[in-house]
N, C-alpha and C positions, 0 to 999 in steps of 0.2 A: 347389361349384365344377363340376362335371359339369351340372346344371340351368343354369349359368348360359353354360355354353358351346353345350349344347342350344338353349337359347332365344333365343343370339344366333344362332347359324347359322341357325334358322328364321324371323330378319326382328326380332327386338327388341332395343329396347336395355335394355339389363341394368347394374343397380346391386347389388354386394354390399356387406351390411354386418354388420360381425363389432362384439360386444360388447369383444373381446378385446384385449391389443397383439399377438398371433401367432395367424395362422390354423392349421388342420388340427386342433386340436380332440383328439379319441379318437384319431382314426384315425395322426395324428402318432405318438404313442406305440407304435403297435400294429405287428404283424407284416405288417399290408397286405393280408393275402391276400384274395383275394374268390372266393365260392363259383359258382358260374355253370356249370348244364346246359346240356350241350348248345354247349359254345363252342367258335370256329371252332380254338381250340386244339388241343384234345383229338382233334378229328376231323383234323386234320392228323396226328396220332400214331394216328391209326388206332383211337381209345376206345370203343367203342360207346355210347349212349346213348340216350335217347327221351323224349318228354314225357310217356309214360305211367309211362315208367320212376320218372321225377321225380318225378311226382306218387303216383304210388304209395306210394313213400318216406317222402313226408311224410304222407299222408293212415296211414298205419299206424303212426304219432308221431300224430298229432293227438290226439286224447282228445276228440274235439269242437271245439275252440277254433280251429279254422282254414276261413276262408271260402273255398272252394275256387272260385270263380270269382278272387277276388283272387290264389290261390295259383296260380293257373291263367296268369293275368296274367303274374306275374313268370317264371314255369318257362317260358312261349312268348317273353319281350320281352329274357329276361336276354341270352342271345347277342347279339342286336341291340345291345342299350345297350353292352356290352363291344366289341364293333367299329365301334360309333360311335365311341366314348371313344380306341381306339388310334388312329383316322380324322383326329381331332381334336384331339387334343394328342398331347405326346412319352411317354404314358403308354405303356409295353411291358410284357406281361404273358408269361408261362408257364407252362407244367403245371408244379404240382411234384409232382414222380415220387414215386410209392410210396405219395403221401397219403393213406389210405383214409377214406371218408365214417366218419361218428363211430358209426353204427347199422347195422354189417355183418351183423347177422341178420334186418334187413328187408326186406322186398322193395322191389328196385328200388335198391339202395347198390351202389357200386361199390368194389370190395375193391382194389383198387388203385392209385386216382386216377385223377384226369383233370380233376375240379372243381373243384377247389381250385387257383388261381393265385396264381404267385409275381409280383413287380414285378422287373422288372431293374431294372440300379443306372441314377442317373440322377444328372449332374452340377449340383451347387448354383450351379456357376458359372454357367451358364446364365441364372440367376433373378438376377443383378446386385445391386441394393440388398437386393433382396427376401430375398437366400437366410439373413438372419439373424433371418427375421420367420415363421417356420414353429416350431410346438409342437414339443417333444422333450422326454424325459425324463431328459437325461444327453448324454454324447459321441456326436457322430456316428457311426453305426454302419457302416462299408464293406463291407457284404457282407449276399449276399442272403440271405432267410429257406432257402433249401433248401441256402446252404453252413452254415447252424450247426447245431447240435444239437437245434433245436427245428424245424426241418425235415429233419431225417436227415441232416445232413451231420459233418463234421469240424469245421468251427470253424477248419481249420487253412488261409491263405492262404498261395501263395509270397510269397517276401520283395520280388520284383520287380513282382508283381501289387497288391502291399499299398501299394508307392511310388507306385505310379501311379493306382491309388484315393486316396489318402493327396493326393496333390500335383491332382487334379482333383476334388479335396471331391466323390466319389460317394458317393452314398450308397444304400441298399437299406431293403425293408420297407414300413412306412407311412411313411418321410421320402421312399421314393423316389415313393410313388402320389402323397403330397400336392403335394410339390416338382411333379413334372411335370405333376398337374393344376392348380397355379397358374402354371405356365410356360406352358399350354393357354390360360387366360384371361386372363393379360396378352398373349400375343399376339395375341388379339382384341380388346385395348384395355380390359379390364375389369379395373381393379383395386379391389381389395376395402378399403372406408374399414373402419378401425381403430378400434377403442375408439369405436365408434358401437352402441349398445345398442338396439335398439329393445325402447320400453316402452309401446305399443298400437297396434293397428290403426285405420287411420281407415275406419269402416262405415256404413254407413244401411240402409234397407230394400232396396236397389238390390245391396248386397254391400260386399264390401271393395275400395279404393279408393287405399289406400295406408298410412305409416306414422308413427311417431311417433317420432323419436331423443332420445336422451339422448349428448350431444357434449361434452367439456369444459364439464360443470356445464351445458349449454344446450339446449333443446329444440329439436327442428325438423322440420317434417311435409316428408315428400317423398309425393308422390301418383304412381299407376304407373294407366298407360293400358289396361293388359291384366290385370295378376297381382302379389298377394304370395307367395312359396312359403318357407315357413317349413321349415327346416333346423336347426332350434337342439340337437339331440340329447335324449337323454333327459333323466329330473328324478331321477338317483339322489345329487345333494348339493343336494337341498331337503330337510331333515329332516322338512318337516311332509307330504309330498308321498309320501315313504317309509312312515313311520305309517300316515296313511290307506288308502293303498293297496298295498303289495308283501305278499305271501302270508306272508312269514313275515322271521325277521330279515337284515338287510342293514348293517351295519355300517361295511365298509370299501371304499367305491370303487375300483377302481381305474384310471380315469379322471381326467383333471386335474380339477380344481373348477370348472369353467364351466358344467357341462351342470347347471340348476337348474328346471330345465323352465319359462322364459320362455316358450316356443312352445305352450306347454298351457294356460298361463292366460291367454295371451293370444288363444287361441283360444278358451277355456270363454267369455271375456268376450263374443264375438259369436254363441256360441249352438253352438258345436261338438259334435260328438257323442262321447264318446269308447270307446276297446277296450281292451282286454286290459292293464287298469292292474294286474294282480296280478303279472304277470311281468317278468322283467329276464334281459338274459343274465349267468347266475350264474356264479361262478366260486371255489373256495377263494384264498386270499392268504395272503403274508408280510404283516405290517408292522411294518418295525423303525423302533422308539424313537426320534425323534431324528431318521427321513429326511421329510424335508418338500417340500411344493410351497412355492412363494412365498406368503408369506402366511399360513403356520405350518401349512397343510393337510396330513394325514397322507397319507403316499404308500401303498402296496398294491400288489404284484405277485402276477400269478397262480400258482399252482404247480402247474408239469403235469410236469416231467421228475422232481422230489424225490420225489414218493410213487409215482412208480412203478418207479424203480430197485431191486433185490434188497438186500435185507438191511436194508428198513424196512418197515414195519406204520403206518397210523394209526389212533388209539386216542381213543375220547372221556369224559368225565366220569369215568366207572362202570371205565377203566381196560379197556374191550373196542373190538375194531373191530366197525366198523359198515357197512361197506363193502367193495365193491372198488377197493381204492385207484387203480388204474392204469385205469379208465373214464373217460371224457369228460369235462371238468371242468365243461359246463354242465348235464348231468344229474345229478351230485354235490348236488347243492343239494337235491334231493327226501331224501338220506340227510340232510344237516344238518338239513333242517327237520321231521324227523320230529318230533310232538309226543306227550309221555309223558302222556295223561290222568290217572296217579295222580300224579303230581310235579307235574302242571301248569306242564311244563317243557321246553325241547327239548334232551332228552338229549345229542342230541350238538354240543354248543355250550356248554364250548368244546372242541375238538379238536387232539390232536397228532400231527405224525410223530414216529415213535419209531424210532432205528435205532442201529446198532451201530459198533464200531470199524474193523470190516472196512467197512464204507460211510463212514465218515469219514475212512478212509486213501485212499478212492479217487474220490468224489463231493463235489461242493459243493455247500453249501443257501445258495442264494441267491445273495447274496456273500460267503458263507465259503468259499473254497477249502480244496482235504485240506489236511491234516495242519498246520493254523494253529492260530494261541491258539483258544478257544475263545472265540465273540464273546458278550457278555452277555446278549444276547437268545437264546440258545442254553443248554438246561437239561443239566446233565452229572451223570450218578450212575456210581460205580465198580461200583455193582450195578444189577440192576430195583429189587430192594426200596428204595435210596436214591432211584431214578429216581421210584419210586414216590412217596415217601413227600415229595418236591419239588416233586411236580407236585400233591399233596394230593389223589391218586387210588388206590383201593383195592387195594393190593400183591399180594394176594390173587388177583385179577381179571387185573392184569398180567401175572403169571408164569401163571399157565390160558390165557391169551391167547397169548403169544409160545409157549409147548410147544405146545399145537395148531397154530400156524400153522409151526411146525419141522417140525411132525411132515405138513402138507401138503407146505412143502416139500419134506421127502424123499423123498413117493407121485410128486410133482410134478403134485397135483391138490389144488386151494383148491376141497374142497366147500362150503364154507361161502357162500363171494362169489365165486368164478369167475373169480379173479385170473388171468388170463394166458390164457383160454380164445380171447378175443377176439385176432384179427390187432392190433386197436387197442392192445390191452393193453400191447403190449411194444415200437409205434410209438418211445415215448418211454424203453423200458427202457435196458440196456446191450448195444448191438447188436453188442459182442465177446460176449458170448455166445449160445449158441444157444436158438429155441424158447423156451418156458415158463421158463428160467433167466434170462432177458433182463429179466423182471421177479420171479423169486420167488426168494429165496435167503434162508436161516436166520438170524437174533440170535441169537448167543452170544458172539461175542467184548468184554466190557467194554474199557472202559468203555462207558455207552452213554447216547443223545443224547436231546433232545424238542426240536422246537419249534413253537411255539401256531402253528396254524389259524387264521384269521378265517373269515366270511363274506362273501363280493364280489362285486360284478359288472363287467362290461367296461359295462356301460350296463344303462338299463331298455330295454324296448320294448314299451312301452303308449304309446298317446297318440290322437293325435288319428285319430278314423275317415275314411277318405277312399272314394272309388271307386277304379275300375281305371285313370282317370286318375291320379289323385293330388289332385284335389279334394276338399275338406272338405265332408263331409256332416255337417246340422245334427241337435240332438235330436229333429228331429221328421222328419228325415229327406230334407231337401230339399239339394239343392246349395248352399253359400256362394259365390254368386259373387264369381271372383277370389281365389281363397284356396284353395292348395295347401299341401302339408305332404308331405317324405320324410326317411328317414332314422328315428334312434330317437324324431322326434316324433310321427310317424305309429305308429299300431297298428299293432304286427309282420303282414306277409303272411305270415309263416309260426308266426306264434301263439307259444308258448313253445320251437317247437323249434329247435333249433340245432345243422341238419341234418350240418354239416361245417365245416372250417377256412374261414374269411372267412363263416359264418353269415350277419353283420352286412352284411358291407360290398355282400354283392351283392345286395340287395334295396336296398337305400339306394342304392346308382349304378342300378340298374335304374330306380326310381320317381323318380331324381334327370331323369335323361335326358327319362324319358316325360312328365313336368312341365314339364320346359325348351320339350319340344317341342309338346305340347299347349296350354300356357298362351301360345303363341305364334300358334293357331290351324292348326297343323297338324294333318293326319289322322294318326291313330296304326294304322290298318290298315296 
């Protein structure tokens, strides 16, 4: 949608084609946070940042995967894209205060936040007949992320304020971002065509000149004067592509089931080069049996808070801890993907969050609230031995693991995995407790509980290779004239690095803006 707004504002006629019956995709069900270095909102708060700091931060995490020239475009142009978006649509962002970058020990990281931007509330009444045509994962949430526990808030809104929000159908997070971008498109006369699946690119030796779509069982060709911009998302719901490319198991996508790699396949058909295909925006997830999308596809929810709270640990099939449970979700994939050559298996899959009665009485586990009946998807044991028996893990290992962890808690020092050492570790912890106690707490009060954790992702981030303008590059290293790619369908400009909250949407919006502008013949300087 931002690519469309950008292209239209620079003089192009624009058509948006959406294969689903609703717009918004993964963004619609997300927190909607946008990671943007040097943005004007942080400058207004006098939060210091620089191109060098942002570049140093990414390159210190790169492992050689990041193309520095592509990264430099994102770092240099992100703030410009954000400002353009706010000037040309109802999108309104603000700094997610106190939300730190994910790797605080690396050069260029900002400890106190500033690069992660939250959405202001947006009234869906402004969308008219389009208000019910946006993807969501459940009932509307009339709060910004910063007001929820996920953003460091309390989740409590004054009754009169909540009544006003509900009356105006005001929504936050990804719903606000999608809704306000859609309103920006509608205000410019751009109405998306729904249920219009692009099945083929029309191409010749001269380049791409249009698309063939499938709508209501009939095919139709749409020719373009300037360009086709592919923004179809990743391939996490395409089992064949997942099996062929991803570096390790990914069984439970946290995105809606529409991301099946359509754009990547079409790009390959016209000779596009691929990059970063082994990577994804990984996250541990909770998948509750019977909780499904339309069509019967399993729903999965990222596990952020539950594994960070005190009185909990995460164990593998041997009954042992295997990671810092409170670290950022994307990095945790490395622990889940640890391969044991002796057993020729991934020892940390399956995994479980294990917690005691103190935890259960204070905190929610997914949709299960404290002090409620134990749901079927949660395992309960009157003792650690009984819990181990039900999970089919080694009881001695589990007892030793809990005893060892409880000693770390008493010493306020997790010497094994350093849980609580980073400020980020406590961000999703119990903020009523000070310091390291926000995430470290003993497991000692029976009964004990366990919830199985699956390996999922927010989306894949490998795809069509592009240049600095978003133009797709061929396997021969040449520009495919008339073809652009943005978002998760393009080879991720930050490699496999998820730098902070909004690490997907920041680059996606930046290159959406740049591709729309460049495809219209405008100078990007």
